[in-house]
TORDO-12352 format. One line per 8 residues: number of its first residue (from 1); their letters; for each residue x, y, z of N, C-alpha, C, O, CB. Coordinates in steps of 0.02 Angstrom, whole numbers, plus 32768, in hexadecimal, padded with zeros to 4 digits. Glycine has a CB too. Layout:
<atoms>
NUM) a) X Y Z X Y Z X Y Z X Y Z X Y Z | ...
</atoms>
This chain:
<atoms>
1) xxxxxxxx) 802A 7FC6 8000 8000 8000 8000 802C 803E 8000 8067 803A 8012 7FD1 8000 803C | 8010 8075 7FEC 8036 80B4 7FEC 8026 80DA 802C 7FEE 80D9 8045 8025 80DF 7FAD | 8058 80FC 8046 8050 8123 8084 807E 815F 8082 80B4 815D 8065 805F 80F7 80C2 | 8067 8194 80A1 8091 81D0 80AA 80BA 81C6 80EA 809D 81BA 811F 8067 8212 80AC | 80FA 81CB 80E5 8128 81C1 811E 8142 8205 8134 815D 822B 810B 8162 8190 810B | 813B 8214 8174 8157 8252 8190 819D 8242 81A7 81A7 8221 81DA 812A 826E 81CB | 81CF 8259 8182 8214 8249 8191 8230 8274 81CA 825D 825E 81EE 823F 8252 8154 | 8217 82B1 81D1 822D 82DD 8207 81F7 8312 8211 81D1 8320 81E4 8272 82FD 81F7
9) xxxxxxxx) 81F5 832F 824C 81C8 8367 8259 81E7 83A5 823C 821F 83B8 824E 81B9 836F 82A5 | 81C3 83C4 820E 81DD 8400 81EE 81A3 8427 81D0 816B 840E 81CB 8211 83EF 81B7 | 81B0 8464 81BC 817D 848C 819A 816B 846B 8158 8195 844B 8139 8196 84D5 818F | 812C 8473 8144 8116 8453 8106 813F 846A 80CA 8146 8445 8099 80CC 8461 80FA | 8158 84A7 80CC 8182 84C1 8095 81C2 8498 808C 81DF 8497 8056 8194 850A 80A2 | 81D7 8475 80C0 8213 844C 80BD 8205 8406 80A2 8233 83DD 809C 8234 8447 8101 | 81C6 83F7 8094 81B0 83B8 8077 81C6 837B 80A1 81EC 8351 8088 81C9 83B1 8030 | 81B0 8376 80DF 81C6 833F 810A 81A3 82FC 80FA 81B8 82C8 8115 81BA 8351 8151
17) xxxxxxxx) 816F 82FC 80D0 814B 82BF 80C0 8168 829D 8082 817E 82BE 8054 8101 82CD 80B6 | 8166 825A 8083 8180 8233 804B 814D 81FC 803C 8138 81D8 8069 81C7 8214 805A | 8138 81F5 7FFD 810A 81C0 7FE9 8131 8180 7FDF 8163 817E 7FBB 80E4 81D3 7FA8 | 811B 8149 8000 8140 810B 7FFD 8110 80D0 7FF9 80D6 80D4 800E 816D 8103 803B | 8128 8099 7FDD 8104 805A 7FDC 8118 8033 801B 8153 8026 8026 8113 8031 7F99 | 80E6 8021 8044 80F3 7FFE 8083 80C8 7FBF 8086 8095 7FBC 8065 80E6 802C 80C0 | 80DB 7F8E 80AF 80B2 7F51 80B6 806E 7F62 80D5 8069 7F8F 80FF 80D7 7F1D 80E1 | 803A 7F3E 80C0 7FF8 7F48 80DD 7FF9 7F2F 8126 800E 7EF6 8132 7FC2 7F22 80B4
25) xxxxxxxx) 7FE3 7F58 8155 7FE3 7F43 819B 7FAC 7F0F 81A9 7F79 7F0E 8186 7FDA 7F80 81CA | 7FB7 7EE5 81DA 7F86 7EB3 81EE 7F72 7EC0 8236 7F9D 7ECE 8261 7FA2 7E6B 81E6 | 7F31 7EBC 8244 7F18 7EC7 8288 7F2E 7E8D 82B5 7F2B 7E53 82A1 7ECA 7ECE 8289 | 7F42 7E9D 82F1 7F55 7E6B 8323 7F18 7E5D 834E 7EE4 7E7D 8346 7F91 7E83 834F | 7F1D 7E2D 837C 7EE6 7E1E 83A9 7ED1 7E5D 83CF 7EFC 7E80 83EB 7EF9 7DE6 83DA | 7E90 7E6B 83D1 7E77 7EA4 83F5 7E7A 7EE5 83CD 7E69 7F1A 83E8 7E9C 7EAD 8434 | 7E91 7EE3 838E 7E96 7F1E 8364 7E68 7F17 8328 7E51 7EE0 8318 7EDF 7F29 834D | 7E59 7F4E 8308 7E35 7F4D 82C9 7E5C 7F75 8295 7E85 7F9F 82A7 7DEC 7F6A 82D1
33) xxxxx) 7E4F 7F67 8256 7E6F 7F8C 8220 7E37 7FAE 81FA 7E05 7F8E 81E8 7E9A 7F5E 81F1 | 7E3E 7FEE 81ED 7E0B 8015 81CA 7E26 8029 8186 7E5D 8046 8181 7DF5 8054 81F3 | 7E01 801B 8151 7E15 802D 810E 7DF9 8072 80FD 7DBD 807E 8104 7DFD 7FF8 80D9 | 7E24 809F 80E8 7E11 80E2 80D4 7E1F 80E9 808A 7E57 80DC 8073 7E36 811A 80FE | 7DED 80FC 8064 7DF6 8103 801C 7DEA 814A 8005 7DF0 8159 7FCA 7DC9 80D4 7FF5
</atoms>
């Protein structure tokens, strides 16, 4: 899945976010996973 990764806290003008492909997370016992589209 694609996700925006915050690499460091910075002003938005410094472009601290990076779009990356990451593994789909899996819910553990007692957790739920919510899909946002």
